[in-house]
N, C-alpha and C positions, 0 to 999 in steps of 0.2 A: 586521508580526510573523513572526517564524518559525518558526512552530509549522504544523506539517507537518497536513494534514485526517489523523485518525488515530483511530480507536477503538481500545482496550483488548480483550483477549480476552471481558472480561464483557459489552461491548457496550455500554458509556461512552466518552464523549471523552476523549482522553489530555490531560492536562494538566501544567503544574506541583503541583497539588493532586491530581491522579488522576494519577500515573506509572503504565506498564505493567511487571510484575514482569521480571524476566529469565530466558529459559525460554519466554516465555507467546508465545501467538500476538496477530499485532495486524493489522490491516487499515486500508491506507492507499487513502486516494482522488488521484483528479489527471485529468489531463485530457490530450487529446494522446498516447495509447498507438498509435494506428496501426488499422492493420485488425484486423478481428474475424473470426472463424469459428467459425458460418454469419454472414457479412454480417448486419448489423442494419440497419434503417431509420432515417435520419436524422429525429433529434425523435422518435422513439419511447423509451418505457420500456421498462426490460429486466424481463423476468418475473423467476420466483423457480425455476423449473426449466428444462435445457436453455439454460443461459447460453452466451452466445458467450466464447469463450475469445482471449486476443491471440494475434495469429500471429507474430511478433517474439520470440523469446526475453527473457524479464523474469530479469534478479539482483536481488537487493539487499543493500544495505551500509547496517550501524547501528554506530555508534560505528566506522567503517573494518574494522569485520571481517563477513566474509562471512555473512548470515541466507539460512536454508531458505526458498524461496518456495514455498508451497503448494499456492495459485490466480493466477491472473492473468487480468484478461475483464472481462467487463462486470460492473457494481452492481447486483445487484437490487432492484428497486422505484427505478431513479434513472435520466434522461436516457441516450439510448445513448452518447452522448457521454463520457461520466464512465465511469473504468473505477479497478477494487478490486483491489488486490496483499495475500493474507493470506501475512502472515513467521511467522516464528519468529524474536524476541529472542534472539541469542547469548547464550548462560549467560557469559559471560565479560566482559560489554560494561561500562562503567565506568557506575554510578550518575549522576542529576542529567540536564543537556541534554546531546544526544547528535546528532550529526548522521547522520542518514538519506539514502540515495540511492537509486534506482532507476536501472535502465538497461534501456530497451529497446530492441531490435534493436540495440545500439551507443550510441543518445543515451541519453544519464543528463538528470536529472530538474536543475532548478537547484539551482544553489551556496545553502550557506546555510538550509536545510528541518532542522528537530530537530525529536524528539520526547523526552516525560522517560521515564526509569526508573529502577526502584528497586530 
């Protein structure tokens, strides 16, 4: 499956039958973002306030276009090993299945991850 773990702006799961609107915000989830500040305790659950942010800079590319990153850090309510990136889908992106790439401290996420846009 090449579907990235993404929630649309309304909190629903991104899919072919439920694509994100261009210009909307999405939340992307993953693991392996490196260190957070403040430092998180392994296997702890992230709270919903005072969330830890990634130390390394994070950028996002959707459909080959730069996407504004509004947040990069711990995913509220999930294990501290899971990170969340909130990004704005470029208004000029194509519709349908498009590639999404996060770059964290110079390392990019796996190739072949996609989201659906309308």
